[in-house]
Backbone bond lengths (Angstrom), bond angles and torsions (degrees), N, CA, C in turn:
res aa  C-N    CA-C-N  psi(-1)  N-CA   C-N-CA  omega(-1)  CA-C   N-CA-C  phi
1 M - - - 1.448 - - 1.516 108.96 -
2 D 1.337 118.72 114.19 1.452 123.39 -179.76 1.515 108.86 -105.99
3 T 1.320 116.77 107.44 1.469 121.37 -178.22 1.519 111.61 -102.37
4 G 1.337 118.66 9.64 1.447 121.56 -176.85 1.513 112.07 81.85
5 D 1.319 117.75 6.12 1.446 120.62 -179.85 1.523 111.89 -102.19
6 R 1.302 115.21 43.35 1.455 120.00 171.31 1.517 106.81 -61.95
7 L 1.318 116.84 147.45 1.462 120.45 -179.72 1.526 109.56 -94.29
8 L 1.323 115.25 131.43 1.458 122.02 -178.43 1.526 110.13 -107.62
9 T 1.307 115.75 149.05 1.458 121.43 175.85 1.532 108.87 -81.09
10 P 1.342 117.12 162.79 1.465 118.74 175.04 1.532 112.12 -56.42
11 G 1.309 117.50 -35.70 1.460 121.13 178.89 1.522 112.32 -64.79
12 E 1.334 116.68 -39.99 1.462 120.41 178.35 1.525 110.97 -66.92
13 V 1.330 116.63 -41.96 1.460 120.87 177.98 1.526 109.58 -64.57
14 A 1.322 116.61 -43.24 1.462 121.59 179.85 1.522 111.41 -59.03
15 A 1.318 116.43 -41.10 1.463 120.02 179.67 1.529 110.79 -63.57
16 L 1.322 116.99 -38.32 1.463 120.37 -179.94 1.529 111.75 -66.34
17 F 1.345 116.63 -38.24 1.462 121.33 -179.22 1.520 112.95 -91.74
18 R 1.341 116.28 -5.53 1.464 122.32 -178.12 1.529 111.65 59.22
19 V 1.322 114.33 48.37 1.460 121.53 176.31 1.522 108.58 -131.30
20 D 1.315 116.73 173.28 1.453 121.98 177.18 1.534 109.92 -74.75
21 P 1.323 119.00 144.37 1.465 120.45 177.78 1.534 113.49 -55.32
22 K 1.326 117.90 -32.28 1.462 119.94 178.14 1.527 111.26 -65.40
23 T 1.321 117.20 -29.22 1.465 120.78 176.16 1.522 109.84 -64.87
24 V 1.320 116.97 -42.35 1.463 121.34 178.37 1.527 109.83 -62.29
25 T 1.316 117.35 -41.32 1.458 121.06 177.58 1.525 110.91 -62.79
26 R 1.327 117.23 -39.37 1.473 120.36 177.16 1.523 110.80 -65.55
27 W 1.343 117.76 -40.19 1.472 120.76 177.07 1.522 109.84 -58.34
28 A 1.331 116.55 -43.77 1.463 120.73 -179.28 1.526 110.80 -65.50
29 A 1.314 116.69 -43.27 1.465 120.51 -179.61 1.530 111.21 -64.11
30 A 1.329 116.60 -31.60 1.461 121.52 179.97 1.524 112.11 -85.25
31 G 1.331 117.31 -5.25 1.451 120.97 179.67 1.514 114.37 81.97
32 R 1.322 117.78 14.60 1.461 121.17 -179.49 1.528 112.34 -80.30
33 I 1.328 116.16 -19.83 1.461 121.89 176.86 1.528 106.37 -145.10
34 G 1.315 115.49 138.23 1.459 119.58 -179.02 1.516 111.81 -74.67
35 S 1.306 115.91 147.92 1.458 119.48 177.27 1.522 109.49 -142.23
36 I 1.305 113.80 161.67 1.459 123.36 178.05 1.519 105.97 -120.21
37 R 1.312 116.80 143.14 1.468 120.52 176.35 1.525 109.30 -99.40
38 T 1.318 115.71 133.51 1.460 120.82 174.77 1.528 108.55 -76.58
39 P 1.318 117.79 166.11 1.474 119.11 176.07 1.528 112.62 -55.55
40 G 1.322 117.27 -27.77 1.463 121.32 178.49 1.519 113.81 -84.84
41 G 1.348 117.37 -0.76 1.456 121.29 176.98 1.517 115.49 92.42
42 H 1.315 117.74 5.41 1.459 120.94 179.81 1.526 110.50 -84.25
43 R 1.320 116.23 150.04 1.467 120.45 178.28 1.522 110.46 -86.36
44 R 1.323 114.27 141.71 1.459 121.76 171.95 1.526 107.21 -133.61
45 F 1.331 115.95 152.72 1.453 122.22 -174.31 1.517 110.07 -125.72
46 R 1.330 116.27 136.66 1.459 120.59 179.21 1.520 109.36 -69.45
47 E 1.326 115.67 127.11 1.462 120.60 -178.40 1.519 111.35 -58.62
48 S 1.326 118.11 -38.51 1.466 120.28 -178.25 1.526 111.02 -63.05
49 E 1.329 117.77 -38.59 1.460 120.86 179.05 1.527 110.83 -69.58
50 V 1.330 116.36 -40.77 1.459 120.85 178.85 1.532 109.63 -62.93
51 R 1.332 116.62 -44.18 1.474 120.30 179.29 1.527 110.82 -62.19
52 A 1.333 117.32 -39.95 1.464 120.59 178.35 1.526 110.59 -62.59
53 L 1.325 117.07 -40.87 1.461 120.46 177.17 1.517 111.15 -63.74
54 L 1.324 116.43 -41.78 1.458 120.51 179.42 1.522 111.89 -63.87
55 E 1.328 116.19 -32.74 1.463 121.14 -178.14 1.517 112.55 -87.34
56 G 1.341 117.37 6.79 1.445 120.39 176.19 1.508 114.70 86.47
57 E 1.319 117.54 12.00 1.459 121.02 177.72 1.521 108.97 -101.17
58 G 1.311 115.84 36.49 1.455 122.07 -171.12 1.510 114.74 -67.92
59 L 1.301 114.44 179.51 1.451 122.21 -174.52 1.523 112.23 -100.05
60 I 1.333 117.48 6.80 1.456 120.41 -178.62 1.516 109.19 -81.51
61 E 1.312 115.86 134.63 1.460 120.98 174.96 1.523 108.51 -74.29
62 P 1.345 119.03 147.40 1.465 121.12 -177.36 1.524 113.80 -54.68
63 D 1.323 119.31 -34.27 1.453 120.44 -178.65 1.524 112.89 -71.76
64 E 1.345 117.92 -9.66 1.460 120.92 176.86 1.516 112.16 -88.91
65 R 1.318 117.27 -8.82 1.457 120.50 -178.73 1.530 109.79 -80.46
66 P 1.326 116.66 139.04 1.461 118.60 177.62 1.526 111.07 -71.27
67 G 1.321 118.19 158.79 1.459 121.52 173.46 1.505 114.28 79.87
68 G 1.312 119.90 34.31 1.446 120.15 173.19 1.512 115.86 100.36
69 G 1.307 118.70 -6.12 1.443 120.18 172.05 1.513 116.89 88.19
70 T 1.328 118.53 11.12 1.459 118.61 178.02 1.510 110.08 -105.44
71 A 1.307 116.14 148.62 1.464 120.79 -178.98 1.528 110.34 -63.69
72 E 1.334 117.65 -30.82 1.449 120.84 -178.72 1.518 112.11 -66.46
73 S 1.332 117.24 -21.55 1.458 120.31 -176.29 1.527 112.68 -90.02
74 T 1.335 118.09 4.55 1.454 119.98 -177.91 1.508 110.64 -119.09
75 N 1.312 114.84 162.18 1.448 122.45 173.84 1.522 106.79 -90.06
76 H 1.313 117.65 116.67 1.461 121.17 -175.73 1.522 113.39 -66.46
77 H 1.319 117.55 -14.78 1.464 120.15 -179.89 1.514 111.76 -97.81
78 A 1.310 117.28 6.43 1.452 120.25 -176.95 1.519 112.20 -81.07
79 G 1.317 118.74 -15.03 1.451 121.51 177.54 1.506 113.23 89.01
80 P 1.304 116.40 -177.59 1.462 121.30 -174.72 1.520 113.42 -64.78
81 N 1.309 117.89 -19.57 1.456 120.69 -178.48 1.519 106.56 -124.88
82 S 1.305 117.57 86.28 1.453 123.61 -166.75 1.526 115.45 -69.28
83 H 1.315 117.58 23.18 1.450 120.27 178.15 1.514 109.63 -81.97
84 P 1.337 117.97 132.87 1.468 120.17 178.51 1.517 111.34 -72.17
85 H 1.319 116.61 159.56 1.475 121.08 178.05 1.480 109.52 -96.98
């Protein structure tokens, strides 16, 4: 049964958002993106949630967005933590 909830590694998520894998781990630790822990303690991310974030249906509240809090003022490909590297 494939429900689109394949689990992605931090590296796979990072590649989609074009950020460093450690940035994805920080997003998870801050609660900006949900994660699951494997029995070995590694983080995994639900593909459906990652895709929703990529499509702009993210979990960030408008007041957390830089530049006045409107979606129009942000780069939709910047990810849950829109700070540049």
